[in-house]
C-alpha positions, 0 to 999 in steps of 0.5 A, spaced: 336 272 487 333 274 480 339 273 477 339 266 480 332 264 477 334 266 471 340 262 470 337 256 473 331 257 468 336 257 462 340 251 465 334 247 466 331 249 459 338 247 455 337 240 457 330 240 454 333 243 447 339 237 448 338 230 444 343 227 450 338 229 455 332 225 452 337 219 451 339 219 458 332 220 460 330 214 456 336 210 458 334 211 465 327 209 464 328 203 460 333 200 466 328 202 472 323 199 467 326 193 466 328 192 474 320 193 475 318 188 470 323 183 474 320 185 480 313 184 477 315 177 474 317 175 481 311 177 485 307 174 479 310 167 481 307 168 488 314 170 491 312 173 498 320 173 500 321 179 496 322 186 499 318 191 494 321 197 496 328 194 496 328 191 489 326 198 487 331 203 490 336 198 492 337 193 486 343 193 481 339 196 476 338 202 481 345 203 482 347 202 474 342 208 472 345 212 478 352 212 476 351 212 469 346 217 468 349 223 473 356 223 469 352 224 463 347 229 466 352 234 469 358 233 464 356 239 460 355 244 465 361 247 465 366 244 460 361 246 454 361 253 457 369 253 457 369 249 450 365 254 447 368 260 450 362 263 453 364 262 460 368 268 460 361 272 458 358 268 463 363 270 469 363 277 467 356 278 468 353 281 474 352 275 478 356 271 483 360 265 482 356 262 487 350 264 483 352 261 477 355 254 481 348 253 484 344 255 478 347 250 474 347 245 480 339 246 481 338 246 474 341 239 473 338 236 480 331 239 477 332 235 471 334 229 475 328 229 479 324 230 473 327 223 470 324 220 476 317 222 476 314 217 471 317 212 476 312 214 481 306 210 477 310 203 479 307 203 486 300 204 484 301 199 478 303 194 484 298 196 488 293 195 482 296 189 479 298 184 485 293 185 490 294 178 493 302 180 494 305 183 500 301 190 500 305 196 497 306 201 503 307 208 500 310 210 506 317 206 505 316 208 497 316 216 499 322 215 504 325 211 498 324 217 493 327 221 499 333 217 499 334 217 492 334 225 492 339 225 497 344 220 493 342 224 487 344 231 490 350 228 492 352 225 486 350 231 481 354 235 486 360 231 484 358 231 477 358 239 477 365 239 480 368 234 475 365 238 469 368 245 472 375 241 472 376 241 464 373 243 458 372 236 455 365 233 456 368 226 455 373 227 460 368 230 465 364 224 465 369 220 466 372 224 472 365 224 475 364 217 474 370 215 477 369 220 483 362 217 484 365 210 484 369 211 489 364 214 493 359 208 492 364 203 493 367 206 499 361 203 503 363 196 502 369 197 506 364 195 512 364 188 509 371 187 508 375 190 514 377 187 520 377 193 525 370 194 528 371 202 527 373 201 520 367 197 519 362 202 523 366 208 519 364 204 512 357 203 514 356 210 516 358 212 508 355 206 505 350 208 500 347 201 499 346 201 507 342 208 507 338 206 501 336 199 504 334 203 510 330 208 506 326 203 503 324 200 509 321 207 511 327 208 516 329 216 515 335 217 519 337 224 520 345 221 520 345 220 512 340 226 511 346 230 514 351 226 511 349 227 504 347 235 505 353 236 508 357 233 503 353 236 497 355 243 500 362 241 501 363 239 494 359 245 491 364 249 495 370 246 492 366 247 485 366 255 487 373 255 489 375 252 482 371 257 478 374 262 482 381 260 480 380 263 474 382 270 477 388 267 479 391 266 472 
């Protein structure tokens, strides 16, 4: 356990010593800030038809930020270790492959959470600056953050897996973006399929529908179990990829 926390602290600290981490954080906050500005502009015109939490946690800007930032956040986790040759030193240390994968995953996920922290002020600003608009319910806001965390945890696991496949960071980012896109767009099957079973299956995997539910304050255990189990499955696959070096 001590080895895991040591690796986790090392992985988390590496983000704060990397310029790309600050660029990613700035990009994320700019995109989310622009989305918030649009929401405030709509509310300032007196519109009451806007569902505030859906605009914060389900807009196109939300998904753009998630699908671009996560691959860039995770692309270096294993690929940089392979490129620099430090992967062999790390893997011969007295730590298990599972600890290494989990430490890198938790480090990336922790930084992902840190990126989201400044956005917590949006709810308080809305409550203070738009008292005549629809009141801000902090319950749906909290569940929206829970949904963002779960989706982010799944996407980060995909990014870690993609990084374990190659020594090139750009290739890792492209693979992660492609896999995340497949996971995201698979949910749209529910809108185009004719078979009812296929539509129901698409709705079960639809991140958009899940975030809409979370933004309404409806925390369903099914998407929670889905994202946790899928994250665990992808991390298990990552461990097997890392272990495959022993077979060569």
